[in-house]
C-alpha positions in Angstrom: -93.2 53.3 -2.5 -90.0 51.9 -1.1 -87.5 50.3 -3.5 -85.6 47.7 -1.5 -82.2 46.6 -2.8 -81.9 43.3 -1.0 -80.3 39.9 -0.7 -81.2 37.1 1.6 -78.8 37.9 4.5 -79.5 38.9 8.1 -79.1 42.6 7.3 -81.5 42.3 4.4 -84.1 40.5 6.5 -84.1 43.5 8.9 -85.7 45.6 6.4 -88.3 43.2 5.0 -89.3 42.6 8.6 -89.9 46.4 9.1 -91.8 46.9 5.9 -94.0 43.9 6.5 -94.7 44.8 10.1 -95.4 48.5 9.1 -97.6 47.6 6.1 -95.5 49.9 3.8 -95.7 49.3 0.0 -92.3 48.2 -1.3 -90.8 46.4 -4.2 -87.6 44.2 -4.0 -84.8 44.6 -6.4 -82.5 41.6 -5.9 -78.8 42.3 -5.6 -77.1 38.9 -5.7 -73.9 39.6 -3.7 -72.3 36.3 -4.6 -72.3 37.3 -8.2 -70.9 40.8 -7.6 -74.2 42.6 -8.5 -73.4 45.0 -5.6 -70.7 46.6 -7.8 -73.1 47.6 -10.5 -72.9 51.3 -11.1 -76.7 51.9 -10.5 -76.4 50.3 -7.1 -73.3 52.1 -6.2 -75.1 55.4 -6.6 -77.4 54.5 -3.6 -75.0 52.4 -1.7 -71.4 53.6 -2.1 -70.1 51.0 0.3 -71.2 48.3 -2.1 -73.3 46.5 0.6 -76.9 45.5 0.9 -79.5 46.5 2.0 -80.2 49.9 0.6 -83.5 51.7 -0.1 -84.8 54.4 -2.4 -87.8 56.2 -1.0 -89.8 57.5 -4.1 -92.3 59.4 -1.9 -90.4 61.1 0.8 -92.3 63.1 3.5 -90.9 66.4 2.3 -92.4 65.9 -1.2 -89.0 66.3 -2.9 -86.8 64.1 -4.9 -86.4 60.4 -4.0 -84.2 59.8 -0.9 -81.7 56.9 -0.9 -80.4 55.4 2.4 -77.8 52.7 2.8 -76.7 50.8 6.0 -79.4 48.6 7.6 -79.3 50.6 10.9 -79.8 53.9 9.1 -82.6 52.5 7.1 -84.4 51.3 10.1 -84.1 54.7 11.8 -85.3 56.4 8.6 -88.3 54.2 8.1 -89.2 54.5 11.8 -89.3 58.2 11.6 -91.0 58.2 8.2 -93.8 56.0 9.4 -94.0 56.8 13.1 -93.8 53.1 13.9 -91.5 51.0 16.0 -89.4 54.0 17.1 -90.6 56.0 20.1 -91.0 59.7 19.7 -90.1 60.7 23.2 -86.5 61.3 24.0 -86.0 58.6 26.6 -87.8 55.9 24.6 -85.9 56.8 21.4 -82.6 56.7 23.2 -83.4 53.2 24.6 -84.1 51.9 21.2 -81.4 53.6 19.4 -78.6 52.5 21.8 -79.7 48.8 21.3 -79.9 49.3 17.6 -76.3 50.4 17.7 -75.3 47.5 20.0 -76.5 45.2 17.2 -74.8 47.3 14.5 -71.5 47.6 16.3 -71.5 44.3 18.2 -73.8 41.4 17.6 -73.6 41.8 13.7 -70.0 42.2 13.2 -68.9 39.6 15.8 -71.5 37.0 14.5 -70.3 37.9 11.0 -66.7 37.0 11.9 -68.0 33.9 13.6 -69.6 32.8 10.3 -66.5 33.7 8.4 -64.0 31.8 10.4 -66.2 28.8 11.3 -67.6 28.2 7.8 -65.8 30.1 5.0 -62.1 30.5 6.0 -59.9 28.3 3.7 -58.3 26.8 6.8 -59.5 26.2 10.3 -57.8 28.7 12.6 -58.5 27.6 16.2 -57.6 31.0 17.8 -60.0 32.9 15.4 -62.8 30.5 15.8 -62.5 30.5 19.6 -62.3 34.3 19.7 -65.4 34.9 17.7 -67.5 32.0 19.0 -66.8 33.2 22.6 -67.6 36.8 21.8 -70.8 35.8 20.1 -71.6 33.8 23.3 -70.9 36.9 25.4 -73.2 39.1 23.4 -75.9 36.4 23.7 -75.6 36.7 27.3 -75.9 40.4 27.3 -79.1 40.1 25.4 -80.4 37.3 27.6 -79.9 39.5 30.7 -81.5 42.4 29.0 -84.6 40.3 28.3 -84.9 38.9 31.9 -87.6 41.4 32.9 -89.1 42.6 29.5 -90.9 41.1 26.5 -88.7 42.9 23.9 -85.4 44.6 24.0 -86.5 48.2 24.6 -89.8 47.3 26.3 -92.2 47.5 23.3 -91.4 45.8 20.1 -89.2 48.1 18.0 -86.6 48.3 15.4 -84.0 47.1 18.0 -85.7 43.7 18.0 -85.9 43.7 14.2 -82.2 44.4 13.9 -81.1 41.7 16.4 -83.5 38.8 15.5 -82.0 37.9 12.1 -78.5 37.6 13.6 -80.0 35.1 16.1 -81.6 33.0 13.4 -78.4 31.2 12.5 -77.5 30.5 16.1 -76.6 26.8 15.3 -74.1 28.0 12.6 -72.7 30.3 15.3 -72.2 27.3 17.6 -74.6 28.7 20.2 -77.3 26.8 22.0 -80.5 28.8 22.8 -81.2 26.6 25.8 -78.3 28.3 27.5 -80.2 31.6 27.2 -83.8 31.1 28.3 -84.9 34.8 28.1 -83.4 35.1 24.6 -85.0 31.8 23.5 -88.4 33.0 24.7 -88.0 36.3 22.8 -86.7 34.5 19.7 -89.8 32.2 19.4 -92.1 35.1 20.0 -90.7 37.1 17.2 -90.4 34.0 14.9 -94.1 33.5 15.3 -95.2 37.1 14.3 -97.1 37.0 11.0 -95.0 39.9 9.5 -91.8 38.0 10.2 -93.1 34.9 8.6 -94.0 37.0 5.6 -90.6 38.7 5.5 -88.8 35.3 5.5 -91.1 33.9 2.9 -89.6 36.5 0.5 -86.4 34.4 0.6 -88.1 31.8 -1.7 -89.1 34.5 -4.2 -85.7 36.2 -4.4 -83.4 33.1 -4.0 -85.7 30.2 -5.0 -82.9 27.7 -5.5 -81.6 28.5 -2.1 -78.2 28.2 -3.6 -75.3 29.0 -1.2 -74.2 32.5 -1.5 -70.6 31.7 -0.6 -69.4 29.1 -3.0 -65.8 29.3 -4.2 -66.5 31.9 -6.9 -68.5 34.0 -4.5 -65.6 34.0 -2.0 -63.5 35.7 -4.5 -66.1 38.4 -4.9 -67.0 38.8 -1.2 -63.6 38.3 0.5 -61.1 39.4 -2.0 -61.7 43.1 -2.5 -59.2 45.9 -1.6 -59.2 49.6 -2.3 -57.1 48.9 -5.4 -59.0 46.1 -7.0 -62.6 47.2 -6.1 -64.7 47.4 -9.2 -65.2 51.0 -10.3 -68.5 50.3 -12.3 
């Protein structure tokens, strides 16, 4: 059993996609980040960076005590190795998947995240910041489009690299990107969107956040964007 500590964000969706694709038994424990639930002591024990997602594997392969993992990329690697699915076992294949996973973790996710922040959530429109991150998001879309020119999926076969990148392309309109400008990416995007496991993963949103209330209202902004080392809740 995998206990998934989750909210309805791109990084959260990565893990529900994997678990649905792999057919792993799991249970969701919602962590409403807009209400500050990520600062609860029991959650900080498994996710000291107070970010979702995180997992607790109650049946690790070594038969020992439960293993907790935080950071979505680390979780995907852990689950890929645990299940033997969506992560090649050979050195070359594993390197191919891992480097594109890290590309998403270090590039697409953070840059699109800053795009979201300055386009949608900043208290004032800052043209320089908006231009910076919209253009960098566009550049990264171009990298992915070129990568997909001669292959169906990012690393050849469908893998955790695709599961990591796809949720960050879902809000492409909010990121001021037009998929028609990236035909290879667009083909890949719709192929993944149509996968039954991906449909099931996104259906969990209605269960966890049935009112589809915006995560980032004014109160949530104080929680999400106002923390420093000195005022971080200690639990």
